[in-house]
VEXTIPA-307488 format. One record per residue (C-alpha): residue number from 1; residue in one letter; x, y, z. Coordinates in steps of 0.2 Angstrom, whole numbers, plus 5000, padded with zeros to 4 digits. Each point is the difference from the previous one (the first is absolute). Layout:
BEGIN
k,r,X,Y,Z
NUM,A,X,Y,Z
...
***
This chain:
BEGIN
k,r,X,Y,Z
1,M,4969,4918,5099
2,A,5003,5015,5012
3,T,5003,4997,5021
4,V,4994,5011,5012
5,R,5010,4999,5017
6,I,4991,5009,5015
7,C,5009,5004,5015
8,V,4987,5003,5015
9,C,5009,5012,5011
10,G,4994,5009,5016
11,D,4999,5001,5020
12,E,4997,4985,5009
13,G,4981,4997,5005
14,T,4993,5011,4984
15,G,4992,4983,4993
16,K,5013,4996,4985
17,S,4999,4982,5002
18,S,4981,5000,5002
19,L,4999,5011,4984
20,V,5009,4985,4991
21,T,4990,4986,5010
22,S,4984,5008,4994
23,L,5005,5001,4982
24,V,5005,4981,4999
25,K,4986,4994,5011
26,D,4988,5013,4993
27,V,4992,5001,5018
28,F,5007,5008,5017
29,V,5011,4987,5011
30,T,4994,5002,5018
31,T,5012,4987,5006
32,K,5019,5006,5004
33,I,5011,5000,4985
34,Q,5019,4999,4999
35,P,5009,5019,5002
36,T,5007,4998,4984
37,L,4992,4989,4986
38,P,5011,4991,4987
39,Q,5002,5007,4982
40,I,4983,4997,4990
41,T,5001,4999,4980
42,I,4983,5002,4992
43,P,5000,4994,4982
44,P,4991,5009,4986
45,S,4984,4991,4998
46,I,4995,5006,5019
47,G,4993,5017,4999
48,T,5016,5009,4994
49,P,5002,5011,4984
50,E,5005,4992,4983
51,N,5014,4988,5001
52,V,5007,5008,5016
53,T,5006,4987,5014
54,T,5000,5009,5017
55,T,5011,4996,5015
56,I,4996,5007,5018
57,V,5014,5002,5013
58,D,4994,5003,5018
59,T,5013,5010,5010
60,S,5004,5002,5017
61,A,5004,5018,5007
62,L,5010,4993,5016
63,P,5017,5008,5001
64,H,5009,4983,5000
65,E,4992,4995,4983
66,R,5005,5016,4993
67,A,5012,4993,4988
68,E,4987,4987,4993
69,L,4988,5015,4997
70,N,5013,5010,4991
71,K,5004,4985,4989
72,E,4982,4997,4996
73,I,4996,5018,4996
74,R,5015,5002,4987
75,K,4994,4983,4992
76,S,4981,5007,4998
77,N,4993,5010,4986
78,V,4986,5008,5010
79,I,4998,5003,5018
80,L,4984,4999,5010
81,L,5002,5012,5015
82,V,4987,4996,5014
83,Y,4995,5011,5015
84,S,4985,5000,5011
85,D,5000,5012,5013
86,H,5007,5018,5004
87,Y,5017,4993,5006
88,S,5002,4989,4985
89,Y,4996,5014,4988
90,E,5012,5012,5007
91,R,5014,4987,4998
92,V,4996,4999,4982
93,A,5007,5017,4995
94,L,5013,5000,5015
95,F,5007,4983,4998
96,W,4994,4988,4986
97,L,5000,5012,4984
98,P,5017,5007,5005
99,H,5007,4983,5002
100,F,4994,4993,4983
101,R,5010,5015,4994
102,S,5015,4996,5011
103,L,5000,4983,4991
104,A,5001,5009,4982
105,V,4984,4989,4994
106,N,4991,5009,4987
107,V,4983,4990,5000
108,P,4982,5007,5001
109,V,4992,5000,5019
110,V,4982,4996,5004
111,L,4994,5008,5015
112,C,4987,4990,5009
113,A,4990,5006,5016
114,N,4994,4983,5007
115,K,4987,4996,5014
116,S,4988,5013,4994
117,D,4987,4989,5010
118,L,5008,5008,5016
119,N,4996,5017,4994
120,K,4984,5001,4993
121,N,4995,5019,5005
122,T,5014,5005,4987
123,S,4995,5000,4981
124,T,5012,4995,4987
125,D,5000,5016,4992
126,Q,5005,5008,5017
127,V,5014,4987,5002
128,I,5006,5004,4982
129,D,5000,5018,5002
130,D,5007,5001,5018
131,E,5013,4986,5000
132,M,5004,4992,4983
133,L,5000,5017,4989
134,P,5013,5009,5010
135,V,5012,4985,5000
136,M,4998,4997,4982
137,A,5004,5019,4996
138,E,5016,4997,5010
139,F,5006,4983,4993
140,K,4997,4998,4981
141,E,5005,4981,5001
142,I,4982,4997,5007
143,D,4990,4994,4986
144,S,4982,4998,5007
145,C,4992,4999,5016
146,I,4985,4990,5007
147,R,4991,4997,5016
148,T,4996,4980,5005
149,S,4994,4990,5014
150,A,5006,4981,5000
151,R,4986,4996,5013
152,E,4986,5007,4989
153,H,5010,4994,4985
154,H,4997,5017,4993
155,N,5012,5005,4985
156,I,5011,4985,5003
157,N,5000,4995,4981
158,E,5002,5017,4996
159,V,5015,5004,5008
160,F,5011,4987,4993
161,F,4992,5004,4983
162,L,5006,5018,5002
163,C,5017,4993,5004
164,Q,5001,4989,4984
165,K,4994,5015,4990
166,A,5013,5011,5008
167,V,5013,4988,4991
168,T,4990,4996,4984
169,D,4992,5016,4997
170,P,5010,5012,5010
171,I,4993,5019,5002
172,A,5017,5009,5001
173,P,5005,5000,4982
174,L,4983,5007,4995
175,Y,4994,5012,5013
176,D,5008,5014,5010
177,S,4990,5001,5017
178,K,5009,5016,5005
179,E,4995,5009,4985
180,S,4984,4990,4998
181,A,5003,4997,4982
182,L,5006,4986,4988
183,K,5017,5000,4997
184,P,5008,5007,4982
185,A,5005,4982,4995
186,C,4982,4995,5003
187,V,4992,5014,4991
188,S,5011,4998,4985
189,A,4996,4981,4998
190,L,4982,5004,5001
191,Q,5001,5014,4988
192,R,5007,4988,4987
193,I,4986,4987,5005
194,F,4988,5013,4997
195,Y,5007,5004,4983
196,L,5001,4982,4995
197,C,4981,4998,5004
198,D,4994,5016,4992
199,Q,4999,4992,4984
200,D,4993,5015,4990
201,Q,5013,5011,5008
202,D,4987,5013,5004
203,G,5006,5003,5018
204,Y,4985,4991,5009
205,L,4996,4982,5004
206,S,4983,4997,4993
207,D,4988,4987,5007
208,N,5006,4988,4988
209,E,5018,5003,5004
210,I,4997,4998,5018
211,H,4990,4983,4997
212,A,5015,4995,4989
213,F,5012,5005,5014
214,Q,4990,4991,5013
215,S,5000,4984,4991
216,R,5018,5001,4996
217,C,5005,5003,5018
218,F,4987,4991,5010
219,G,4992,4987,4989
220,K,4983,5005,5004
221,P,4988,5013,4992
222,L,4996,5016,5010
223,S,4981,5004,5002
224,D,4992,5016,4995
225,L,4997,5004,5019
226,D,5017,4997,5004
227,L,5006,5011,4988
228,S,4989,5013,5005
229,V,5006,4999,5017
230,I,5018,5002,4993
231,K,4997,5014,4992
232,S,4990,5009,5014
233,S,5015,4996,5013
234,I,5013,5009,4988
235,Q,4989,5014,4994
236,K,4997,5007,5017
237,Y,5018,5005,5000
238,S,5000,5010,4983
239,E,4986,5002,4986
240,D,5014,4998,4988
241,F,5003,4982,5005
242,V,4985,4993,4992
243,T,4992,5008,4984
244,D,4988,4994,4987
245,K,5015,4992,4991
246,G,5004,4989,5015
247,I,5013,5000,5014
248,S,5016,5011,4997
249,Q,5018,4996,5004
250,P,5000,5010,5016
251,G,4984,4992,5005
252,F,5008,4983,4997
253,I,5015,5005,5011
254,Q,4988,5005,5014
255,L,4990,4984,5000
256,N,5016,4990,5003
257,K,5004,5013,5013
258,L,4984,4996,5008
259,F,5005,4982,4999
260,A,5016,5002,5009
261,E,4992,5011,5014
262,K,4987,4987,5003
263,G,5012,4986,5003
264,R,4996,4993,4983
265,H,5018,5000,4993
266,E,4999,4983,4994
267,T,4988,5006,4987
268,I,5014,5012,4994
269,W,5012,4986,4999
270,L,4989,4989,4990
271,I,4997,5014,4987
272,L,5019,5003,5000
273,R,5004,4982,4997
274,T,4987,4997,4987
275,F,5010,5013,4990
276,H,5017,4991,5004
277,Y,5007,5011,5013
278,N,5011,4993,5014
279,E,5003,5004,5019
280,S,5011,5015,4995
281,L,4986,5007,4989
282,S,5010,4998,4984
283,L,4994,4988,4986
284,Q,5007,4982,5002
285,S,5016,4997,4991
286,G,4993,4984,4992
287,F,4986,5010,4993
288,L,5011,5014,4994
289,C,5014,4989,4994
290,P,4993,4983,4995
291,K,5011,4986,4994
292,F,5002,5002,4982
293,D,5016,4994,4990
294,V,5003,5004,4982
295,P,5010,4985,4993
296,A,5017,5004,4991
297,N,4998,5008,4982
298,C,4980,5003,5004
299,S,4993,5016,5004
300,A,4984,5006,5009
301,E,4985,5008,4990
302,L,4983,5006,5007
303,S,4988,4986,4995
304,P,4982,5006,4994
305,A,4993,5002,5017
306,G,5015,5010,5004
307,Y,4997,5012,4986
308,R,4981,5001,5002
309,F,5003,5005,5020
310,F,5012,5014,4993
311,V,4987,5006,4987
312,D,4986,5000,5013
313,L,5012,5009,5012
314,F,5003,5014,4986
315,L,4982,5001,4995
316,L,4994,5001,5019
317,H,5012,5016,5003
318,D,4999,5009,4983
319,K,4985,5010,5008
320,D,4999,5012,4985
321,N,5001,4988,4987
322,D,5013,5009,4990
323,G,5011,4984,4998
324,G,5013,5006,5011
325,L,5005,4999,5019
326,S,5004,5017,5005
327,P,5011,5003,5015
328,S,4986,5001,5012
329,E,4992,4984,4993
330,L,5017,4991,5002
331,S,5001,5007,5018
332,T,4983,4992,5004
333,L,5003,4983,4991
334,F,5016,4999,5010
335,A,4992,5004,5016
336,P,5001,4983,5007
337,T,5018,4996,4995
338,P,5016,5007,5007
339,G,5000,5012,4984
340,L,5008,4997,4982
341,P,5011,4985,4998
342,S,5019,5005,5002
343,Q,5004,4993,4983
344,W,4987,5013,4992
345,L,5008,5014,5010
346,E,5017,4996,4994
347,N,4993,5000,4982
348,G,4992,5017,5002
349,F,4982,4995,5000
350,P,4990,5005,4991
351,S,5012,5007,4987
352,C,5005,4981,4997
353,T,4983,4995,4992
354,V,4986,5004,4989
355,R,4991,5017,5004
356,N,4986,5010,4992
357,D,5001,5017,4994
358,A,4997,5007,5018
359,G,5015,4989,5006
360,F,4989,4986,5008
361,V,5004,4982,5002
362,T,4988,4992,4986
363,L,4994,4982,5002
364,Q,5012,4993,4988
365,G,5015,5009,5010
366,W,4992,4994,5016
367,L,5000,4981,4994
368,A,5018,5002,4993
369,Q,5006,5006,5016
370,W,4994,4986,5010
371,S,5005,4987,4986
372,M,5018,5007,5002
373,T,4999,4999,5019
374,T,4994,4982,4999
375,F,5014,4996,4988
376,L,5014,5009,5009
377,S,4994,4997,5018
378,P,4985,4988,5002
379,K,5002,5001,5019
380,A,4996,5019,4999
381,T,4984,4997,4990
382,L,4995,4987,5013
383,A,5002,5011,5013
384,Y,4989,5013,4992
385,L,4986,4989,4995
386,A,4999,4996,5018
387,Y,5000,5019,5006
388,F,4986,5002,4985
389,G,4989,4987,5008
390,F,5001,4987,4985
391,D,4988,4985,5002
392,S,5003,4984,4990
393,P,4988,4997,4987
394,L,5002,4981,5002
395,P,4985,4992,5008
396,S,5011,4989,5013
397,Y,5009,5010,5014
398,S,5018,5003,4998
399,P,5010,5004,5016
400,H,5011,5013,4987
401,P,4987,5005,4988
402,T,5011,5014,4993
403,T,5010,4988,4990
404,S,4985,4995,4990
405,A,5003,5018,4991
406,F,5016,4993,4993
407,T,5005,4988,4987
408,V,5018,4992,4998
409,T,5007,4999,4982
410,K,5008,4986,4992
411,P,5018,4998,5002
412,R,5010,5010,4987
413,K,5013,4989,4994
414,R,5019,5006,5002
415,P,5008,5005,4984
416,P,5012,4987,4994
417,R,5018,5003,4998
418,T,5001,5000,4982
419,T,4992,5012,4987
420,A,4991,4986,4991
421,G,4992,4992,5017
422,R,4996,5018,5005
423,R,4991,5004,4984
424,R,4989,4985,5002
425,L,4993,5006,5016
426,P,4980,4998,5000
427,P,4989,5015,5003
428,V,4998,5007,5017
429,S,4984,4997,5009
430,R,4999,5016,5010
431,N,4990,5016,4998
432,V,5011,5011,5010
433,L,5019,5004,4993
434,Q,5014,5011,5005
435,A,5013,5009,4989
436,F,5016,5008,5005
437,L,5004,5016,4989
438,L,5018,5001,4998
439,G,5011,5014,4990
440,A,5011,5015,5003
441,P,4995,5015,5009
442,N,4989,5012,4990
443,S,4995,4985,4988
444,G,4982,5004,5003
445,K,4997,4986,5013
446,S,4989,5012,5011
447,T,4991,5007,4985
448,L,4995,4982,4995
449,L,4993,4996,5017
450,H,4989,5016,4998
451,A,4994,4995,4983
452,F,4995,4983,5007
453,L,4988,5009,5011
454,S,4995,5013,4986
455,R,5007,5014,5009
456,P,5008,5015,4992
457,S,5019,4999,4999
458,S,5012,5013,5006
459,P,5003,5015,4988
460,P,5016,4998,4990
461,G,5016,5005,5009
462,A,4992,4997,5016
463,Y,5010,4985,5006
464,C,4999,4995,5018
465,P,5010,4984,5004
466,T,4990,4987,5009
467,L,5008,4997,5017
468,S,4988,4987,5009
469,P,4993,4985,4991
470,S,4983,5001,4993
471,T,4987,4988,4994
472,V,4984,5003,4990
473,V,4986,4989,4998
474,N,4987,4999,4986
475,T,4990,4986,4991
476,V,5004,4997,4980
477,E,4986,4995,4987
478,L,5009,4985,4991
479,P,4993,4993,4983
480,G,4986,4989,5002
481,G,4992,5010,5015
482,K,5012,4993,5013
483,Q,5006,5012,5013
484,A,5016,4999,5010
485,T,5006,5011,5014
486,L,5017,5008,4997
487,L,5013,5007,5013
488,L,5012,5011,4993
489,S,5015,5003,5011
490,E,5015,5013,4999
491,L,5013,4994,5012
492,A,5010,5017,5002
493,S,5012,4999,5014
494,H,4995,4981,5004
495,E,5005,4995,4983
496,A,5017,4993,5005
497,A,4994,4991,5015
498,I,4985,4992,4991
499,L,5009,4995,4984
500,A,5016,4993,5010
501,N,4988,4987,5009
502,P,4993,4987,4989
503,A,4987,4996,5014
504,S,4993,5017,4998
505,L,4996,4998,4982
506,D,4988,4984,5003
507,K,4985,5011,5000
508,C,5005,5009,4984
509,D,4992,4994,4984
510,I,5009,5011,4986
511,L,5014,5012,4999
512,I,4998,5016,4990
513,Y,5016,5008,4994
514,A,4997,5019,4996
515,Y,5011,5013,4991
516,D,4998,5017,4992
517,S,5001,4998,4981
518,S,5004,5019,4999
519,D,5014,4999,5013
520,P,5017,4991,4992
521,H,5005,4995,5017
522,S,4985,4993,5007
523,F,5001,4982,4993
524,A,5017,4996,5007
525,H,4993,4998,5017
526,I,4992,4984,4995
527,P,5013,4989,4994
528,A,5010,5006,5016
529,L,4985,4995,5010
530,R,4999,4983,4992
531,E,5019,4997,5002
532,K,4999,5004,5018
533,Y,4985,4989,5005
534,K,5001,4986,4988
535,H,4988,4990,5009
536,L,4986,5011,4993
537,D,4999,4991,4984
538,E,4997,4983,5009
539,C,4986,5008,5011
540,C,4988,5009,4989
541,P,4995,5004,4982
542,A,5004,5016,4993
543,I,4994,5015,4990
544,F,5010,5015,4994
545,V,4993,5016,4997
546,A,5004,5016,4991
547,T,4992,5015,5009
548,K,4997,5017,4994
549,A,4998,4994,4982
550,D,4991,5017,4996
551,R,5017,5008,5000
552,D,5014,4998,4987
553,R,5008,4983,5001
554,V,5019,5001,5002
555,M,5014,4986,5000
556,Q,5003,4992,5016
557,D,5018,5001,5007
558,W,5004,4981,5000
559,D,5008,4986,4992
560,V,4985,4995,4991
561,Q,4982,5008,4997
562,P,4985,4995,5010
563,E,4993,4992,4986
564,A,5014,4989,4997
565,Y,5004,4998,5019
566,C,4982,4992,5002
567,E,5001,4991,4984
568,G,5017,4991,5008
569,L,4990,4996,5015
570,G,4986,4992,4991
571,V,4986,5011,5006
572,G,4989,5011,4991
573,K,5007,5018,4994
574,P,4996,5015,5012
575,L,4983,5006,5001
576,H,5000,5019,4995
577,V,4987,5009,5011
578,S,4997,5017,5005
579,V,4988,5007,5014
580,E,4994,5013,4988
581,W,4994,4986,4989
582,G,4983,4991,5005
583,S,5007,4984,4994
584,V,5011,5000,5015
585,Q,4987,4989,5009
586,E,5004,4986,4988
587,L,5017,4999,5008
588,F,4991,4995,5016
589,V,4990,4987,4992
590,R,5015,4992,4992
591,V,5008,5000,5017
592,A,4986,4990,5008
593,E,5000,4988,4984
594,V,5018,4996,5003
595,G,4998,4998,5018
596,L,4987,4988,4997
597,N,5008,4991,4986
598,P,5019,5003,5004
599,G,5007,4986,4988
600,N,5006,5010,4986
601,A,5007,5015,5010
602,F,5014,4992,5009
603,V,5017,5007,4996
604,K,5012,4987,4990
605,G,5014,4994,5010
606,V,5018,5004,4995
607,G,5007,4987,4987
608,E,4983,4994,4995
609,E,4993,5000,4983
610,D,4982,5007,4999
611,G,4988,4987,5004
612,E,5013,4988,5006
613,G,5008,4998,5015
614,Q,5012,4987,5010
615,E,4984,4987,4997
616,G,5003,5003,4981
617,W,5018,4998,5001
618,M,4999,4984,5011
619,G,4988,4994,4987
620,W,5013,5003,4986
621,W,5013,4991,5009
622,I,4989,4984,5004
623,A,4997,5000,4980
624,V,5018,5001,4997
625,G,5004,4986,5012
626,A,4986,4989,4994
627,V,5008,5002,4982
628,G,5016,4996,5006
629,V,4995,4984,5009
630,V,4991,4995,4983
631,A,5015,5003,4991
632,A,5011,4991,5012
633,A,4988,4985,4998
634,A,5001,5000,4982
635,L,5019,5001,4999
636,G,5001,4985,5012
637,M,4989,4989,4989
638,W,5009,5006,4984
639,K,5017,4994,5008
640,R,4993,4982,5006
641,M,4993,4998,4981
642,S,5016,5005,4992
643,A,5010,4988,5012
***
């Protein structure tokens, strides 16, 4: 609940106490009242804005009470400055407003010309032009101005309502009175709101879209007559603001500018708050980053509602229906956001996902990209769902509807310490998997990344070392019609830091050890890597891949050849692949299958027989012990019988 504390200031005899008394009594009090009234608190139920408690503090301008005055000014969050004649008006600019500045308070000021009943020959417009506007031009802290009369009960409720609105719906963040224009932050927010309400993305708000906007923001319908008046009011500023298609974005901005100029800035605030903007004109942190925790050994994936939203977003912005998002279409799509996610930029988007022949991101690549982002950084996806205006498909209202675009997978069981235990691991109930691609330089890792996206590889002899980590993503068709999203990562310069930290391997589902079958020195890197980071065998299942199989195969310069080495580890023989062969895609199917069913791909521990581990040895010793006990018992019985 908001609290508005109004400090009523002004020279003696300007009618400050009479204004407060008229508000409370709802009538002008003719009897003498005390010079300074006690503090008054008005609860939300009595003529105040929504959920606002109002406290009104009357003050004295006498010099000996200056300390109390300063104390109340500092405690207030809005000042009602009252004058009633030429002398007190002159003191507004010469004393009161400079005094407020000297106290270093930064609160709005409502300027009130009281006792209008004593000067009936002067119109309100003349008072505003001659007295109020010059002062407002000099002192930007003045939020609004009004002319009142306590005796005639004229604008009494309105003046305190302006004070309340100066706090709850301030004009300063929205409108620059000096420039007579909405401030850039306000324009940016309204442009995003226009984008979200322009459901067909044709650049105009049609009548149906305006009615939907009206219902969402104000909770009541807009009559055809009111809509016609709105269109006429903005069309007189430019013919382009309103066309047969509807109201354009500049016309929508002009409409809100008119609200600000006519003192209806609470209407703009209502629109902004409906779309989750806070007082600083940025999206509310609770809306951008709702509470969403992923338990240990689980992962976040897009729910059917989340996939549907991103599919619709793609189809809406694929204006030419060519099945791909061009750079201009991507630019329009990301208009209501800060731009591409930082993670996408780090991976070189759009080259890190599936594109068509023109180089445009396909629907498959678009969905795979968001699956990757949700898997690696669910909070980033939540923020972008908020930017894009995701609405929960659930019938019940949710305070953080973006979370309904997610689902959390079942916990992945941590691999046991023994090979036998690891090989009994059940299948993984996940649709998004991550594989780390390891191997010596020039072993063909980057080429495999290109092949995964069906992109041509570099010509022979054009080796260029990979310096930065790179992750590509694509979907894999599995037997039975199931699909899995696979993230394939080359660690590059970050390899040592990632492999040395077991915690950084938590999201890894499978390790791919790659070596160049045509290079005799390529395989030696793998045993050295496994020896240096011995915990790898316990963390993830592994696949060994012999690349460049289209070239002549050579003997590897190592103690044992790769086939025998893999046999000794209890895993399958190396898969021989070549990007020149169409069958290279079968490698990625195999990787996904191993990630989903990891049991048989764990490396056998040192000193363990194939299919056995410490559990097997323990069982053998238990059996031997049992036999020994039985034999000892039989021997004892024989001795007693012999005796």
